[in-house]
C-alpha positions, 0 to 999 in steps of 0.5 A, spaced: 500 500 500 502 506 497 502 511 503 502 519 502 508 523 505 505 530 509 497 528 507 493 534 507 486 534 511 483 531 505 488 526 504 488 523 511 480 523 510 480 518 504 486 514 507 481 513 513 475 511 509 479 507 504 481 502 510 474 502 512 471 500 505 477 494 505 474 492 512 467 492 510 468 488 504 472 483 508 479 484 504 483 488 509 491 489 508 493 490 515 498 495 513 504 497 518 503 491 523 509 488 522 516 488 525 519 493 520 514 498 522 515 496 529 522 498 528 520 504 524 516 507 529 520 506 535 524 512 535 518 517 534 510 517 531 507 521 526 500 519 525 496 521 520 489 522 524 487 523 531 481 519 532 477 521 538 471 515 539 467 512 544 470 507 548 465 501 546 469 494 545 466 494 538 470 500 535 477 498 535 480 503 531 486 500 527 481 494 526 475 498 522 479 502 519 484 497 517 491 501 519 497 499 524 502 502 528 504 509 528 497 511 524 492 513 528 493 517 535 487 514 539 483 518 544 476 514 547 471 516 552 464 513 553 459 516 548 465 520 546 464 525 552 470 531 551 473 534 558 479 537 559 483 531 558 480 529 552 481 536 549 489 536 551 490 529 548 487 531 541 491 538 541 497 534 543 496 529 537 495 535 532 500 541 535 505 536 537 505 530 532 502 534 527 496 530 525 492 533 519 485 530 521 481 529 527 475 524 527 469 524 532 467 517 531 460 515 534 456 509 533 449 506 533 446 502 539 450 507 543 449 506 551 451 513 553 446 516 548 440 511 550 442 512 557 441 520 556 434 518 552 432 514 558 434 519 563 430 525 560 424 520 559 423 517 566 428 522 570 432 517 573 440 517 572 445 512 573 450 513 579 457 514 580 461 517 575 457 514 569 452 520 571 457 525 569 457 521 562 450 521 561 449 528 563 454 531 558 450 527 552 444 530 554 444 537 551 445 533 545 439 529 546 435 536 547 438 539 541 436 533 537 429 533 539 428 541 539 430 540 532 425 535 531 430 529 530 427 524 534 430 517 531 436 514 534 440 515 528 438 522 528 440 523 535 446 520 534 448 524 529 446 530 533 451 528 538 457 527 533 456 533 530 455 537 537 462 534 539 465 536 533 463 543 534 464 543 541 472 541 540 472 547 535 469 552 540 473 550 546 480 549 543 483 555 540 489 550 537 484 546 533 480 552 531 486 556 528 488 550 525 482 549 521 482 556 519 488 556 516 487 550 512 491 545 516 487 541 519 480 538 518 475 535 523 470 530 521 464 526 525 463 519 523 457 514 525 459 507 525 454 502 524 455 496 528 452 490 523 455 492 517 462 495 519 461 502 515 463 509 517 458 514 515 460 521 514 456 526 519 459 533 519 466 536 516 469 542 518 476 545 515 474 542 508 468 540 503 466 533 504 459 530 502 455 529 508 449 523 505 442 526 506 438 524 512 434 518 509 
């Protein structure tokens, strides 16, 4: 597989989607997973994307995007909720490692989104720190419903897009790089059954977001 040197945000996005298409079709190439790659990346790393996704065990980034060692700088939390640790980690991947793309990855049947919906309906929220996760997802559910978006897929898309915008609102580092054309931030929705990642939101370069069905 030919790799792209100094990829643009669009190059990085297309590289990521190509890997997902291989995964979906059952023809993965498992790039950059051998001893040579291990030796190459031991001194330093130069990932082409920062992937901020849900912690769900079915969203193993290097598998579903058919990538290997040193390709993706991965940050994951339940429901891809973003606190200061997440923002700092993403900024590190962008400003120190110079990744040209940030990806927010959500998925269908997300427990955090379902819990937020249930909390709004019956008024009961989980205990412990799980409650904090649910409370951080709740604004997305409220925004979706206010816009007349009631289905699970619509609420998920709203949460993914809200997370994309939150990263840019809270991080000057990310916002300035997007404004300068050096960074793209996209939101993808992963389908557990078929393994496909669908574009939900794009900032920093033009990409076609499928119309809602």
